[in-house]
N, C-alpha and C positions, 0 to 999 in steps of 0.2 A: 196549515192556514184559516183565517175568518172563516164563520159565519157565511159570513157572503160572498163565496170564492165562487166562481166561475166552477161548474162541470165539467167533467176532467172532456175533454173535444169542443170547449168555447167557449169559441176566438173571439175575444173584448175589441170596440164596437174601438174608432176614434177618441170619440168624448166620452168612452169607460176609461179611458188612459189617463187625458187628457183635460176633463172638464171639456165640455161642451165647448164653449166659446173658446176655444184651440183650435175646434174644429168645425168650424162656422171660416166660407175662403175671412185673406184681409181684403182685401176690394173691389169692386163692383165696377167691371169690363168696362170701359172708357171706349165712346164708335172714337174718340183722337186717334187711339191707339195702334200701332203700326201691324203690328200683331196679335190674338191670343194669346200665342202659346201656348198652347197645348201641348203637356206633356208625351212617352213616353217613344220606344222607335221606330213608330209606323208614319209617327207625327214630322219626326225629326225622318227620315227619309220623304217624302215627303215634298221636309221643306226647298230638300234639295236637288231633289228631280222639279220641284216647279224652278227655282233662282234658276242649276245649271240649264235644265236641258227644256223645258217646255218656255220656260219664260225667254230664253238662248238672255240672262243675266251679265252672267257670268263674261258676255265682250266688253258689258261694256263696264264694269264695279271701277275700277281706275278713276274713270268719269264722274261716276254718279254716288261713290260709298261714304261722301260729304256731306249727303242732303239729313234733310232733318225728317220733313214727311211722308208717310207712304212704306208700304209693305216693299215697295221695287230697287230703295239709294242701297243699302249694299246686305249682303252675304241670313243678316243675322244667325249665324248657326252660335251660338257662346250660346247660350239656355240647355240647348243638346251636346253639347259638345263639353258644357258643362257639368253637366243634370250622368254624363256615360254615357247615355239613349242615341250619340253616337261618336263614334273613336274617328281624329285626326287623320288619318289613315284611309281610312271614307277618303274621306272628301281628297286630300291629298290623289288617291284611285283614280275621281272622277273627274279631276283638272285633269288627270294626262287622258284621259281617254275624249276629256273634253275635246284636249287638246290635242289629239291626233283623227279625231272624228271632224272639228271644225277651223277652228283657230284657238294659235296660243300666239299673244300678243303676253300682251305690261301689264293688261286688268286682269290674265292667268297668273301669270308670276305676284301680282301685287296680294294674288289673295291665298297664296299659302307662301309667302311674308310673314302674312298676319300671323297663320298656321304658329311658321320656327318663332314668332312674336311671341306667343302665348307659348312656347316647347322653354321660352328662351328665358323664361319668369319661372316655372319650372324648374330650371334649373338650376338658375338661382335660386329659389329658399334650397332648394336640396343641401344647396348649401353653403350655404349662409342661416340656416335655418329661423331663427327666431330674435337675430340680427335685423330683420328689414319690420320690424312691432318695435324700433326702439327708438325714441324722439329724432337723434339724427342719424339716424339707416342705418344700413349697413358700412357708411361712408365717415360712422361718428363723428356726423361735425357737428362744436359746439358753437356757432360766429351765429345763428340763423335766435334771433329774441323772440320765438316760438306762446302769446299770447292765449291771453283762457279771457273769453269777454260770452260766455254763457248768453246772454242779450241777443246777440252779435251770431254769433252762431246760431240759433232755434230761429231768427230773420233765415240768414242764409241758410236754416234744414227746411222752410217752406214756403219756399221761391216771393219772400219775400224784399228784397231787399232794393227794390229799387232802379236797378242795372235790370231794362226789360229779356237783355237773351239768358241771363243768370236763371233771374227765374221760371224764366219759359221752361227751362231746360229741368228745371227741379220740379216743378208743378209735372208737367211726362214723369216725370221717375217716379215724382207718390202715389203718381193716377196711374199706373202702368208699371212698371216697376224696370219700364225699360228705360233706356236714353242713349242716344248714340252718338261713335265718339267721339266727333267730333266738340259735342256735349260738354260731357263725362269731362274734357279736357280743358275745356272753359270756362264747365263746374267748377273745381278745382283748384286751379290756378287763380282764381277770385280770389277762392276759402284761405286756401296756398301763402299769397304771393300778395294779394292784394289789402285783404283782411290779417295776412299773419295770423290762422290762425294753431294752430294745433293740428297741420295738417294731417295725421292718427284719428281723429276726433270725423272729418268727412271724412278720410275711408271707410270708418268704423259704421260708419252712417249711410254709407254704400252700400254694406255688408246686409246692413235693416230689409235695403231696398228690393236692390239689386234681383229679378226671378236670372240670370244667367252668373251671378256668384258664383270666382275663385278666386280664392286665397292670393295664392301668386298675381293673379292676372290684377286681380285693384290695388293689391298693397304695391305690388310690385312700380305700374302705373303711379301709381299716388305715389308715393315713395318717389319719381321719376320726373314727373313734373314737380314736388316742390327741392326738388332739388341735391334732398338725402339721400337718392339711388342710386343706378348707375351710369347714370352719366351727369360728366361735373360744368353743361355745357347750361345757360340758366334757359328756363325751361318757361317762361314769363308770356302769359295768352294774353296781346289788347281785345282785350273782351268789342269791345267798338269797334274796335277795326269785321273783329272776325265777323262777327254780327252782319256788318253791311258785307262784306266779302261771300257768303255761305244765307245768310240770307237776305238779300239787297230792296224782294218787299217786302218785306216782314210778317210772310206770310204763315212761315209758324211763329213767332211771337207772339200775333194777334188768334191763332189755333188756342195754345192754351194761356192767352191777356184775351180774354177779349175784351176786359172795362178798357181796350188801350184801342180795340176795333174803329175805330170813326179816326186813327190821327193819321198822317199822313207818317209812309213809312219813318223819314226819318226820321220825325216827333214818335213816333210808336215803338225808334231806337236809344230813343236821350230825350226822353217829356220829359227831364229838367230842364232843357230848352226852350220851351214853350213861356210865354211872358203870359201876363196875366188874365192879357187881355183872352189871348189865342187858348189858354187855360178854357173860359168860356164860352169862347166861340167851336168849338169841340167837347164841348162838357166833361171835358178831365180833369178835375184837382187834384194836385197835389197832396201826398199828405191827407187823400181822401179813401178819393176813386183809385189810387194808384199812391206805390211809398213815393217820399221823396230819396234820393240817392243816399247809402250807408257812407258811401267814403263820395272823395272825389278823386276821377280816376286819371285827370293832371295831375295829382299831389298824393295820389295813392302813394 
């Protein structure tokens, strides 16, 4: 053994094992985050209790699950599920109990459906294995010309695309490690379908950032959006329509892009529509205060 090896019975600290930098928290908590996501089984059970029972939020899960701000718009159980702090069977049992004691409706069905969707990708990975990580996915597609543009990828990963709904979601991810399902779909679709960058780069970036990262769910959903996974239909998202549908007042966009706070909602979602005079009026200069859009969405 090395001369400076720990004495028998002494446990090395994390800093001893991997260095002081790795022992530090990678993020400072952001007050705009939807939840602190404290780890462990106790926190997991507390979230189930508060969401399903105390808050009675399961009752309207289907109607609220596409929300973007706040702790209550979806169950947000994924971090604990993916870390093994919470069992899908336990959640299903709690939903069954809720249906017996309170109400059985579309919302209770949809929460269980999402658990099944998660399980579906687990089984798909068991079947296909590393084929999910191939450029053409499990469908072995060769007809898509995926590009490799590092500058464009870095702008996407920094939340500097010039498309506010995409940027807001990426900046939330970078600051908190979390992003709504609606946000993930739009950010992924923009990279894969509008920029035509290799979808695996986006999936790998999510892997480095998500507090609820799971290989099967992450790569399975990315492949699904990119058209190389389990669905042959076009899964391209119209980011502008999505932004106006799910963030009508631009509250979410302005939360994560404060540089656009002075703009009316319609311009906060499409600042490239501002005339030079309007840019001066609102104090938002494109290319200075906020980036010009990377692509023309009408022609992308």
